[in-house]
C-alpha positions as CSV (number, residue, x, y, z in Angstrom):
1,M,-2.5,2.1,-15.2
2,Q,-3.0,5.1,-12.9
3,F,-6.1,6.2,-14.8
4,N,-7.7,2.8,-14.3
5,F,-6.9,3.0,-10.6
6,M,-8.6,6.4,-10.4
7,K,-11.6,5.1,-12.3
8,Y,-11.9,2.1,-10.1
9,A,-11.4,4.2,-7.0
10,L,-14.5,6.2,-7.8
11,L,-16.4,3.0,-8.6
12,I,-15.3,1.5,-5.2
13,E,-16.3,4.6,-3.4
14,K,-19.8,4.5,-5.0
15,A,-20.2,0.8,-4.2
16,R,-19.1,1.3,-0.6
17,S,-21.6,4.1,-0.1
18,S,-24.6,2.1,-1.5
19,F,-27.1,-0.3,0.1
20,W,-27.0,-2.6,-3.0
21,F,-23.5,-3.8,-3.5
22,L,-22.7,-6.0,-0.5
23,P,-26.4,-7.2,-0.1
24,G,-26.4,-8.0,-3.8
25,A,-23.2,-10.0,-3.5
26,M,-24.7,-11.9,-0.6
27,V,-27.9,-12.6,-2.5
28,L,-25.9,-14.0,-5.4
29,A,-24.0,-16.2,-3.0
30,S,-27.2,-17.5,-1.5
31,I,-28.5,-18.4,-5.0
32,L,-25.3,-20.3,-5.7
33,L,-25.5,-22.0,-2.3
34,A,-29.1,-23.0,-2.9
35,I,-28.2,-24.6,-6.3
36,L,-25.2,-26.4,-4.7
37,T,-27.1,-27.8,-1.8
38,V,-30.0,-29.0,-4.0
39,C,-27.5,-30.7,-6.3
40,I,-25.9,-32.4,-3.3
41,D,-29.2,-33.7,-2.1
42,A,-30.5,-34.7,-5.5
43,F,-27.4,-36.4,-6.9
44,F,-25.2,-37.5,-3.9
45,M,-27.3,-37.9,-0.8
46,T,-29.7,-40.3,-2.4
47,S,-27.0,-43.0,-2.8
48,L,-26.0,-42.7,0.9
49,D,-27.6,-44.1,4.0
50,P,-28.6,-40.9,5.8
51,S,-27.9,-40.9,9.5
52,I,-29.8,-37.8,10.4
53,P,-33.4,-39.0,10.9
54,I,-34.6,-35.6,12.1
55,I,-34.2,-34.4,8.5
56,H,-34.5,-37.4,6.2
57,K,-37.5,-38.8,8.1
58,M,-39.5,-35.6,8.0
59,D,-42.5,-35.4,5.9
60,I,-42.1,-33.4,2.7
61,E,-45.1,-31.2,3.6
62,A,-43.6,-30.5,7.0
63,I,-40.4,-29.4,5.3
64,R,-42.4,-27.1,3.0
65,S,-44.2,-25.6,6.0
66,L,-40.9,-25.1,7.8
67,L,-39.3,-23.3,4.8
68,A,-42.4,-21.2,4.2
69,M,-42.4,-20.2,7.9
70,I,-38.7,-19.2,7.8
71,A,-39.2,-17.3,4.5
72,G,-42.1,-15.4,6.0
73,A,-40.2,-14.6,9.2
74,M,-37.2,-13.4,7.3
75,I,-39.1,-11.0,5.0
76,T,-40.8,-9.6,8.1
77,V,-37.5,-9.1,9.9
78,T,-36.1,-7.6,6.8
79,S,-38.9,-5.0,6.7
80,I,-38.3,-4.2,10.3
81,A,-34.6,-3.8,9.7
82,F,-35.2,-1.5,6.8
83,S,-37.6,0.5,9.0
84,I,-35.1,0.8,11.8
85,T,-32.4,1.9,9.2
86,I,-34.7,4.6,7.8
87,V,-35.4,5.9,11.3
88,A,-31.7,6.0,12.1
89,L,-31.0,7.8,8.8
90,T,-33.7,10.4,9.6
91,L,-32.3,11.0,13.0
92,A,-28.8,11.3,11.6
93,S,-29.9,13.7,8.9
94,S,-31.6,16.0,11.4
95,Q,-28.9,16.0,14.0
96,F,-25.7,15.7,12.1
97,G,-26.6,16.9,8.6
98,P,-27.8,15.3,5.4
99,R,-24.2,14.9,4.1
100,L,-23.5,12.5,7.0
101,L,-26.0,10.0,5.5
102,R,-23.2,8.8,3.3
103,N,-21.3,7.6,6.3
104,F,-24.3,5.6,7.6
105,M,-24.8,4.1,4.2
106,M,-21.2,3.0,4.1
107,D,-21.6,1.1,7.3
108,I,-20.6,-2.5,6.6
109,G,-22.5,-3.8,9.6
110,T,-25.9,-2.5,8.3
111,Q,-25.2,-3.7,4.8
112,F,-24.3,-7.1,6.0
113,V,-27.4,-7.4,8.2
114,L,-29.7,-6.5,5.3
115,G,-27.9,-8.9,3.0
116,A,-28.1,-11.7,5.6
117,F,-31.8,-11.4,6.0
118,I,-32.6,-11.2,2.3
119,S,-30.2,-14.0,1.5
120,N,-31.9,-16.3,4.0
121,F,-35.3,-15.4,2.6
122,L,-34.2,-16.1,-1.0
123,F,-32.5,-19.4,-0.1
124,C,-35.7,-20.7,1.5
125,I,-37.8,-19.7,-1.5
126,L,-35.5,-21.4,-3.9
127,V,-35.3,-24.6,-1.9
128,F,-39.1,-24.5,-1.5
129,C,-39.5,-24.4,-5.2
130,A,-36.9,-27.1,-5.8
131,I,-38.6,-29.7,-3.5
132,S,-41.8,-29.2,-5.4
133,F,-40.3,-30.8,-8.5
134,Q,-42.1,-33.9,-9.8
135,A,-40.4,-37.2,-10.8
136,P,-37.8,-37.8,-12.1
137,Y,-36.5,-34.6,-10.5
138,A,-38.0,-35.1,-7.1
139,F,-35.5,-35.6,-4.2
140,K,-35.5,-35.8,-0.4
141,P,-34.1,-32.6,1.1
142,G,-31.4,-33.0,3.7
143,V,-28.4,-30.7,3.4
144,T,-30.7,-27.9,2.2
145,V,-32.9,-28.0,5.3
146,I,-29.8,-28.1,7.6
147,I,-28.4,-25.0,5.8
148,A,-31.8,-23.2,6.0
149,V,-32.2,-23.9,9.7
150,T,-28.5,-22.9,10.4
151,M,-28.9,-19.6,8.5
152,T,-32.0,-18.8,10.5
153,C,-30.4,-19.5,13.8
154,F,-27.4,-17.3,12.7
155,N,-29.8,-14.5,11.7
156,V,-31.3,-14.5,15.2
157,G,-27.9,-13.4,16.5
158,V,-27.6,-11.0,13.5
159,L,-30.9,-9.3,14.5
160,I,-29.6,-8.8,18.1
161,Y,-26.4,-7.4,16.8
162,F,-28.3,-5.1,14.4
163,I,-30.3,-3.5,17.2
164,H,-27.2,-2.9,19.3
165,H,-25.3,-1.6,16.3
166,V,-27.9,0.9,15.3
167,A,-28.3,2.2,18.9
168,K,-24.5,2.6,19.0
169,S,-24.0,4.1,15.6
170,I,-26.2,7.2,16.1
171,Q,-24.3,8.3,19.2
172,A,-22.6,11.6,18.5
173,D,-19.1,10.5,19.7
174,I,-19.3,7.4,17.5
175,V,-20.3,9.4,14.4
176,I,-17.6,12.0,15.0
177,D,-15.0,9.3,15.4
178,D,-16.1,7.5,12.3
179,V,-15.7,10.7,10.3
180,Y,-12.3,11.3,11.9
181,C,-11.1,7.8,11.0
182,E,-12.1,8.3,7.4
183,L,-10.2,11.6,7.5
184,Q,-7.1,9.9,8.8
185,N,-7.3,7.2,6.1
186,G,-7.5,10.0,3.5
187,I,-4.5,11.8,5.0
188,E,-2.4,8.6,4.9
189,K,-3.2,8.2,1.2
190,L,-2.9,11.8,0.0
191,F,-0.2,13.1,2.3
192,P,2.8,10.7,2.7
193,T,5.3,11.1,5.5
194,T,8.5,12.9,4.7
195,Q,10.5,9.6,4.5
196,H,8.0,8.0,2.1
197,A,7.5,11.0,-0.2
198,N,8.6,10.5,-3.8
199,K,9.9,13.8,-5.1
200,V,11.3,14.5,-8.5
201,E,14.0,17.2,-8.2
202,R,13.4,20.2,-10.3
203,P,16.3,20.7,-12.8
204,L,18.1,24.0,-12.5
205,N,17.6,24.8,-16.1
206,S,13.9,24.3,-16.2
207,S,11.4,27.2,-16.1
208,D,7.6,27.0,-16.0
209,E,7.4,30.5,-17.4
210,G,9.2,29.4,-20.5
211,F,6.7,26.7,-21.1
212,R,3.8,29.1,-20.7
213,T,5.2,31.4,-23.5
214,R,5.0,28.6,-26.1
215,S,3.5,29.8,-29.4
216,N,0.3,27.8,-29.2
217,Q,-2.2,27.6,-26.4
218,K,-5.5,25.7,-26.2
219,N,-8.2,25.9,-23.6
220,V,-9.7,22.7,-22.3
221,L,-13.4,23.4,-21.4
222,S,-15.5,21.4,-19.0
223,T,-18.3,19.4,-20.6
224,C,-20.6,19.8,-17.6
225,S,-21.0,21.5,-14.3
226,G,-20.0,19.7,-11.2
227,Y,-17.3,19.1,-8.6
228,V,-13.9,17.9,-9.5
229,Q,-13.7,14.3,-8.1
230,T,-10.3,13.1,-9.4
231,V,-7.4,14.5,-11.4
232,D,-5.2,11.7,-12.9
233,I,-1.8,13.4,-12.6
234,E,0.2,10.3,-13.8
235,S,-1.9,10.0,-16.9
236,L,-1.7,13.7,-17.6
237,L,2.1,13.6,-17.2
238,M,2.3,10.7,-19.7
239,L,0.0,12.4,-22.1
240,A,1.9,15.6,-22.0
241,K,5.2,13.8,-22.5
242,D,3.9,11.9,-25.5
243,N,2.6,15.0,-27.2
244,D,5.4,17.4,-26.0
245,V,3.1,19.8,-24.3
246,L,2.6,21.5,-21.0
247,I,-0.7,21.0,-19.2
248,E,-1.8,23.7,-16.7
249,C,-4.7,22.6,-14.5
250,H,-6.9,25.3,-13.0
251,F,-8.9,23.3,-10.5
252,K,-8.2,20.7,-7.8
253,P,-10.3,17.9,-6.4
254,G,-13.2,19.4,-4.4
255,D,-13.5,22.6,-6.6
256,F,-16.8,23.3,-8.4
257,V,-16.6,23.8,-12.1
258,V,-19.2,25.5,-14.3
259,K,-20.0,24.1,-17.7
260,D,-17.7,25.5,-20.5
261,S,-15.2,26.8,-17.9
262,V,-11.5,26.6,-18.7
263,I,-10.3,23.7,-16.5
264,A,-6.9,23.5,-18.1
265,I,-4.6,25.2,-20.7
266,I,-2.4,23.3,-23.1
267,H,0.9,25.0,-24.0
268,S,2.7,23.8,-27.1
269,D,5.0,24.9,-30.0
270,T,3.0,22.8,-32.5
271,L,-0.6,22.5,-33.4
272,I,-2.6,20.8,-30.7
273,D,-4.8,17.8,-31.7
274,D,-8.4,17.9,-30.6
275,N,-8.0,14.3,-29.4
276,V,-5.5,15.5,-26.8
277,I,-8.1,18.0,-25.5
278,K,-10.7,15.3,-25.2
279,K,-8.3,13.0,-23.4
280,I,-7.3,15.8,-20.9
281,A,-11.0,16.5,-20.2
282,A,-11.6,12.8,-19.6
283,L,-8.7,12.7,-17.1
284,I,-10.3,15.4,-15.0
285,V,-13.4,13.7,-13.7
286,L,-16.4,15.8,-12.7
287,G,-19.4,14.6,-10.6
288,A,-22.5,15.8,-8.9
289,C,-21.0,15.6,-5.4
290,R,-17.6,15.7,-3.7
291,T,-15.8,12.5,-2.8
292,P,-12.9,11.7,-0.4
293,V,-10.9,9.9,-3.1
294,Q,-8.5,12.9,-3.7
295,D,-10.3,15.6,-1.6
296,P,-8.8,16.0,1.9
297,E,-11.3,18.7,2.8
298,F,-14.3,16.3,2.4
299,A,-14.2,14.8,5.9
300,I,-13.0,18.1,7.4
301,H,-16.2,19.8,6.2
302,Q,-18.2,16.9,7.6
303,L,-16.6,17.5,11.1
304,V,-17.1,21.2,10.7
305,E,-20.8,20.7,9.8
306,I,-21.3,18.6,12.9
307,A,-19.7,21.2,15.1
308,L,-21.7,24.1,13.5
309,R,-25.0,22.2,14.1
310,A,-23.9,21.4,17.6
311,L,-23.4,25.1,18.2
312,S,-26.7,26.1,16.7
313,P,-29.4,27.4,19.2
314,G,-31.7,24.5,18.1
315,I,-29.3,21.8,19.2
316,N,-27.0,23.6,21.7
317,D,-24.5,20.7,22.2
318,P,-21.1,22.3,22.9
319,Y,-19.5,19.0,24.0
320,S,-20.0,17.6,20.5
321,A,-18.5,20.8,19.0
322,I,-15.5,20.4,21.3
323,T,-15.0,16.8,20.2
324,C,-15.0,17.9,16.6
325,I,-12.4,20.6,17.5
326,D,-10.2,18.0,19.2
327,K,-10.4,15.7,16.1
328,L,-9.7,18.6,13.7
329,N,-6.7,19.8,15.8
330,A,-5.3,16.2,15.9
331,T,-5.6,16.2,12.1
332,L,-3.8,19.5,11.7
333,C,-1.0,18.3,14.0
334,V,-0.5,15.3,11.8
335,L,-0.5,17.4,8.7
336,T,2.4,19.4,10.0
337,T,4.6,16.4,9.6
338,R,3.3,15.4,6.1
339,T,4.5,16.3,2.6
340,F,1.9,18.1,0.5
341,P,1.4,17.4,-3.2
342,E,3.8,19.0,-5.6
343,K,2.5,21.8,-7.9
344,L,5.0,21.1,-10.6
345,H,5.4,17.7,-12.2
346,F,8.4,16.7,-14.4
347,D,9.0,13.8,-16.7
348,Q,11.9,11.4,-16.4
349,V,14.3,13.8,-18.2
350,G,13.4,16.7,-16.0
351,M,11.1,18.5,-18.4
352,L,8.1,20.3,-16.8
353,R,4.9,18.7,-18.1
354,V,2.0,19.4,-15.7
355,I,1.2,22.3,-13.4
356,C,-1.6,21.6,-10.9
357,K,-3.5,23.5,-8.3
358,V,-2.8,21.8,-5.0
359,P,-4.1,22.2,-1.4
360,T,-1.9,23.9,1.2
361,F,-1.7,23.6,5.0
362,K,-3.2,27.1,5.4
363,Y,-6.1,26.3,3.1
364,I,-7.0,23.1,4.9
365,A,-6.5,24.7,8.4
366,K,-8.7,27.6,7.6
367,A,-11.4,25.2,6.4
368,A,-11.2,23.4,9.7
369,F,-11.2,26.4,12.1
370,D,-12.7,29.5,10.5
371,Q,-16.4,28.7,10.6
372,I,-16.2,27.1,14.0
373,R,-14.4,30.2,15.3
374,Q,-17.0,32.5,13.9
375,Q,-19.9,30.4,15.2
376,A,-18.4,30.1,18.7
377,N,-18.0,33.8,19.0
378,N,-20.6,33.9,21.9
379,N,-19.5,30.7,23.5
380,V,-16.6,31.2,25.9
381,F,-16.3,27.4,26.6
382,V,-15.8,26.5,23.0
383,T,-13.6,29.6,22.4
384,L,-11.2,28.4,25.1
385,R,-11.1,25.0,23.5
386,L,-10.1,26.6,20.2
387,L,-7.3,28.5,22.0
388,I,-6.1,25.3,23.7
389,S,-6.0,23.5,20.3
390,L,-4.0,26.4,18.8
391,Q,-1.6,26.3,21.7
392,E,-1.0,22.6,21.0
393,L,-0.8,23.1,17.3
394,I,2.0,25.8,17.7
395,T,4.2,23.2,19.3
396,F,3.9,21.0,16.2
397,S,4.3,23.8,13.7
398,D,7.6,23.8,11.8
399,S,7.0,26.1,8.8
400,D,6.3,29.8,8.6
401,E,3.0,29.0,6.9
402,Q,1.9,26.9,9.9
403,K,3.0,29.4,12.5
404,E,1.4,32.3,10.6
405,F,-1.9,30.4,10.6
406,V,-1.8,29.9,14.4
407,I,-0.9,33.6,15.0
408,N,-3.7,34.9,12.7
409,Q,-6.3,32.6,14.2
410,T,-5.3,33.7,17.7
411,N,-5.4,37.3,16.9
412,M,-8.9,37.0,15.3
413,I,-10.2,35.2,18.4
414,K,-8.7,38.0,20.5
415,E,-10.3,40.6,18.4
416,Q,-13.7,38.9,18.4
417,Q,-13.7,38.4,22.2
418,S,-12.7,41.9,22.9
419,K,-16.0,43.1,21.4
420,Q,-18.0,40.7,23.7
421,V,-19.4,41.5,27.1
422,L,-17.6,38.9,29.2
423,A,-17.0,38.3,32.9
424,E,-13.7,39.5,34.1
425,D,-12.4,36.1,34.9
426,D,-13.4,34.7,31.5
427,L,-11.8,37.6,29.7
428,K,-8.6,37.1,31.7
429,E,-8.5,33.4,31.0
430,I,-8.9,34.1,27.2
431,N,-6.2,36.8,27.3
432,D,-3.8,34.5,29.2
433,K,-4.3,31.8,26.5
434,V,-3.7,34.3,23.7
435,S,-0.6,35.6,25.3
436,A,0.8,32.1,25.8
437,I,0.2,31.2,22.2
438,L,1.7,34.4,20.8
439,T,4.7,34.1,23.1
440,A,5.3,30.5,22.0
441,A,4.9,31.4,18.3
442,N,7.3,34.3,18.6
443,N,9.9,32.1,20.3
444,N,9.5,29.6,17.5
445,L,10.0,32.3,14.9
446,L,13.3,33.4,16.4
């Protein structure tokens, strides 16, 4: 069941980040709606006394002209909407980075607008063809024309919404907040709170070293090069239990794997079936790009990329970089209260079955701060913001790992700034912040 969930999670991710899924569903709905309304007009409305003369008293040629005009207008508006979308994607790619295009493509508003225009066009075309039928299939359109006119009026409002939505979506603060919201959703799924964490207590008599010294070992090789997208732990645990083996994974989601690399090792006291190797390889899904399904660093790298581009001499937008720092710091503060995935996984009887490579707080925090700290070396304004973030983070830090990260980052900033030629007041402000952070950290360590 878990394997199916992981497989469907990747399919859902691909569908959400494409321009064809939602518009395609809306087009299919418009086809069904056209068939339904034509059937209503052809088989039910003919036996009634219509009380809408504006429709039933119209000439059939006038209705054809109306439908043709609507269809032509809709395909024109659709082409304009696609052009605006491409321009927005081009601007986003140049300003925020090509990897942010995925976020724009995932935008439900844009997908809905494109689907609404195409659906209206296709509905009018189908109805136009239907009213051209000769006897005995000829009918007087009524409901079909009402639906077509209603869809057109609705799409006028959709066009206004689309222009407003595109203008809003390319603003830097909105883009950063969208990435941050996706990051928060990923944290909620991958890092449960302490009270919701389901831990399996490790038995006192278990030993992972004992499992690794089993008589037979078999390497599981990757079938292609790519990024690890998902690792189905539950299915690996079940497979290891059924075959009485220990599976040791060498990569975690987000890592890049070269073809024929050892992605896992099987430890067993008996001969290992080749089918088990194939099943393990299938449960570690590789792809051409990283996905946020099990990779918490995915959205963090997106925020870091925006910050690095904002700090580049070509863009020189320190305020966007500061916004990214604030969002990253908020994320790290949340992670201090979360439970990280377990490296060791046991079955129901307490037998160690799966050993995984898992992310740590230090690993994620370094990915969030290191590159920005290095790039902001010559920017006092951004450096001070990093120190303010670290000062806030130390108040949330509970573990030695978290406090050690704050201390190391603070010392590196101090070392970097000591080599810069700074105004006396700027240097004093930086040193005061560094002293305050180190004092708070040392007090927490006591």
